[in-house]
C-alpha positions in Angstrom: 19.9 -6.8 35.7 16.9 -9.2 36.2 14.6 -6.3 36.9 15.7 -4.4 33.8 15.2 -7.5 31.7 11.7 -7.9 33.1 10.8 -4.3 32.3 12.1 -4.6 28.8 10.2 -7.8 28.3 7.0 -6.2 29.5 7.5 -3.5 26.9 8.0 -6.0 24.2 5.0 -8.0 25.3 2.8 -4.9 25.3 3.9 -4.1 21.8 2.8 -7.5 20.6 -0.5 -7.2 22.5 -1.2 -3.7 21.1 -0.5 -4.9 17.6 -2.8 -7.9 18.0 -5.6 -5.8 19.4 -5.3 -3.2 16.6 -5.6 -6.0 14.0 -8.6 -7.5 15.8 -10.4 -4.2 15.5 -10.0 -4.5 11.7 -12.0 -7.7 11.7 -15.2 -5.7 12.5 -16.9 -3.2 10.2 -16.2 -2.9 6.5 -12.4 -3.2 6.4 -12.3 -6.7 4.9 -14.9 -5.8 2.3 -12.7 -2.7 1.5 -9.7 -5.0 0.7 -11.9 -7.3 -1.4 -13.2 -4.3 -3.4 -9.7 -3.0 -3.9 -8.6 -6.5 -5.0 -11.4 -6.8 -7.5 -10.5 -3.4 -9.0 -6.8 -4.2 -9.2 -7.5 -7.6 -10.8 -9.8 -6.1 -13.3 -7.4 -3.2 -14.1 -4.6 -5.7 -14.6 -6.7 -7.8 -17.1 -7.4 -4.6 -19.1 -3.7 -3.7 -19.4 -3.5 -1.4 -16.4 -0.9 -1.5 -13.6 -0.8 -0.9 -9.9 1.3 2.0 -8.7 2.3 2.3 -5.0 3.8 5.2 -3.0 4.6 6.1 0.6 7.2 7.7 2.8 9.8 6.1 5.1 8.5 2.8 6.3 5.5 3.2 4.0 7.9 3.6 1.1 9.5 0.3 2.1 6.0 -1.3 2.2 5.3 0.1 -1.3 8.4 -1.5 -2.7 7.8 -4.7 -0.7 4.2 -5.2 -2.2 5.3 -4.3 -5.7 8.0 -7.0 -5.5 5.4 -9.5 -4.4 3.4 -8.8 -7.6 6.4 -8.6 -10.0 8.2 -11.7 -8.8 6.4 -14.1 -6.5 4.2 -13.9 -3.4 3.7 -17.5 -2.3 6.2 -20.3 -3.2 3.4 -22.7 -4.1 2.3 -20.2 -6.9 5.2 -20.0 -9.3 3.4 -17.8 -11.8 3.8 -15.0 -14.3 4.5 -11.5 -13.0 1.7 -9.0 -12.3 2.2 -5.3 -13.4 3.1 -3.2 -10.3 5.4 -0.2 -9.9 6.7 1.3 -6.7 7.2 5.1 -7.3 10.0 5.4 -4.7 12.8 3.1 -5.9 14.9 5.4 -8.2 17.3 7.5 -6.1 18.4 9.6 -9.1 14.8 10.6 -9.9 14.0 11.2 -6.2 17.0 13.4 -5.6 16.7 15.2 -8.9 13.1 16.1 -8.2 13.8 17.0 -4.6 16.6 19.3 -5.8 14.9 20.9 -8.8 11.2 21.0 -7.8 10.9 20.0 -4.2 10.3 16.6 -2.6 6.6 17.3 -2.3 6.3 17.2 -6.1 7.9 13.7 -6.5 4.9 11.4 -6.6 2.6 13.9 -8.4 5.2 14.1 -11.1 5.6 10.3 -11.2 1.9 9.7 -11.4 1.5 12.3 -14.3 4.5 10.9 -16.2 3.9 7.2 -15.7 0.2 6.8 -14.9 -2.7 6.5 -17.3 -6.4 6.0 -17.1 -7.1 2.4 -16.2 -4.2 2.2 -13.7 -4.6 2.2 -9.9 -2.7 4.2 -7.3 -2.3 2.8 -3.8 -1.0 5.5 -1.4 0.3 4.3 1.9 0.5 6.9 4.7 0.1 6.6 8.4 -0.9 10.2 8.9 -2.9 10.8 5.8 -1.4 14.3 5.6 1.9 13.9 3.7 1.9 16.6 1.1 3.6 14.5 -1.6 0.9 11.8 -1.1 -2.0 14.3 -1.2 -0.6 15.8 -4.5 -0.2 12.3 -6.0 -3.9 11.4 -5.1 -5.1 14.6 -6.7 -3.0 13.9 -9.8 -4.6 10.4 -10.0 -8.1 11.9 -9.8 -7.2 14.4 -12.7 -6.1 11.5 -14.9 -9.0 9.2 -14.2 -6.8 6.8 -12.1 -8.6 5.0 -9.2 -7.0 6.1 -5.9 -6.8 3.8 -3.0 -5.3 4.5 0.4 -3.8 2.5 3.3 -4.3 5.1 6.1 -4.2 5.6 9.8 -4.8 8.3 12.4 -8.3 9.0 11.1 -7.3 9.2 7.5 -6.2 12.9 7.5 -6.6 14.9 4.3 -6.0 11.8 2.1 -9.3 10.1 3.2 -11.6 12.3 1.0 -9.3 11.8 -2.0 -9.5 8.0 -1.9 -12.0 5.9 -3.9 -11.4 3.2 -1.3 -9.6 3.5 2.0 -8.3 0.8 4.4 -8.2 2.8 7.7 -6.3 1.5 10.7 -7.9 2.7 14.0 -4.7 3.8 15.6 -2.5 6.9 16.0 0.6 4.8 16.7 2.8 4.7 13.6 4.3 1.3 14.4 0.9 -0.3 14.9 -0.5 1.3 11.8 2.4 0.1 9.6 2.1 -3.5 11.0 -1.6 -3.5 10.0 -0.8 -2.0 6.6 1.7 -4.8 5.7 -0.7 -7.5 6.8 -3.5 -5.9 4.8 -1.1 -5.5 1.9 -0.3 -9.2 1.9 -3.9 -10.1 2.1 -4.7 -7.8 -0.8 -1.9 -9.1 -3.0 -2.9 -12.7 -2.3 -6.5 -11.8 -3.2 -5.4 -10.3 -6.5 -3.2 -13.2 -7.3 -6.0 -15.7 -6.6 -8.5 -13.7 -8.7 -6.1 -13.6 -11.7 -5.3 -17.3 -11.4 -9.0 -18.3 -11.1 -9.9 -16.1 -14.1 -7.1 -17.7 -16.1 -5.4 -14.4 -16.8 -2.1 -15.6 -15.4 -0.8 -19.1 -15.3 1.4 -21.2 -13.0 4.8 -21.9 -14.4 6.9 -25.1 -14.1 
């Protein structure tokens, strides 16, 4: 029993170490500047009446909903402020299942972008592989509509990389490590946007 416990603990320890090392790699190069450029674009779009749309699959869909909620409700308890326009494209089960049944799941996000998006909005696509067909079609739809397309990617970026105006690329092929870096980057990005909008006086703190 003790040996089994030690083996299990070694696996857990390695996971933490790998996650930390992956994030350390992101501190070098242009990754932080990419997040700042994304944040400036999102803040500027918000001030001009645009919104942030987010999409992903599986755990990345959960991240999309998570980050949209941070904008719509509240991110940091000390900043009790107005909501910021954000929309997760994966939260309506009726729409998801209807589209999957009638047109195919790959069409879901493309259809949502074309129906709900407009020039001046921003799309943030979250994908660990960069090759999910529904994400690729959504990015192409954004381009057609004049919507800026951003990506949180991994595994070299896949086909999505060339379709993104800005891409936060995690240097890993391990889905778990990529997703952990994505949510950290997502929090950093949303805090940056919130700070920008507060500093510019576009949103105000509430009592």
